[in-house]
N, C-alpha and C positions, 0 to 999 in steps of 0.2 A: 583574808577571810572575812573582814568587815564589809569589804566592797561586794563580795559574793552574797553575803546575808542581805545587804540592802537591795541588790539587784533581784534576789529571790522574793524578797518582800514586795517589791514593785511588781514582779512578774505575777505572783499569786494575787495581789490586788487587782491587777489588770485582768487576769483570767476569771476572777470572781465576777466583776462587772460585765465582761464580755459573754459569760455564760447565762447571765440574766437576760440578755437581749434576745428577742425572738428571731428566728431565722427570717430572712426576706428572699422571696423567689423573684428575681429579676429575669425578665424575658425581653428580648429586643424584638420588635416587629421586624418582618422581612423587608419591609418597605424602607426603613430607615437605613439598613445595611445596603440595599440596592441603590438608594439615593446616594450614599456616601461613595459607593463605587462609581456610580455616574459622574460625580463631581471629580473624583480622581482622574477618571479617563478623559473627562472634558479638559482638565488641566493638562493632561498628556498631550493634547493637540497643540497647546501654546509652548509648553516646556517640555523638554526630553524627560520622560517619566523617571528614568533612573536618577537624573540630577534632582528632580523634585522630591523623590524618595530620600535621597541623601540629605538635601536641605531639611526636610521634615524630620528626619531622624536626628540630626544635629540639634534642631531646635527643641526637640523633646528632651534630648540629653542634657542641654543646658538648662532648660527649666527645671528638670528633676535635681540637677547638681545644685541649682540655686536654693530650691526648697530644702534639700538635705543639709547643705552648708549653714543655711540661716537657721535651722532647727538645731544643729549642733552648737553653733555659735550662741544661741539663746540659752541652751542647757549649760553650756560652760560659763555664761555670765552669772548663773546662780550658784555655781560652786564656789566655796569659800577660798580655794587655793588657786 
C-alpha cells in the first residue's frame, strides 16, 4: 500500500508537469527519409541486406538494454534497502 501510494504520487507529479508542456508537432521532410533509404540500399550492395538488418536490430536492442539497465541500477542505488 505504501509503495502504491508512492508510485501514484510520482505518477501524478509526472502527469502534472507533462500536461504543462505544450504539444510539439514534428514532421520529417521526405528528403531525409529518402536519403536514409538510399543509404540502407547502398549498404545492401556491400552486405546482404538481411544480415545488415539483423546486425542493426541487435545493436539497437543492446543499446536500449544498456540504457534501461543503467537507469534501473541508478534508481536502485538511491533506495535505502
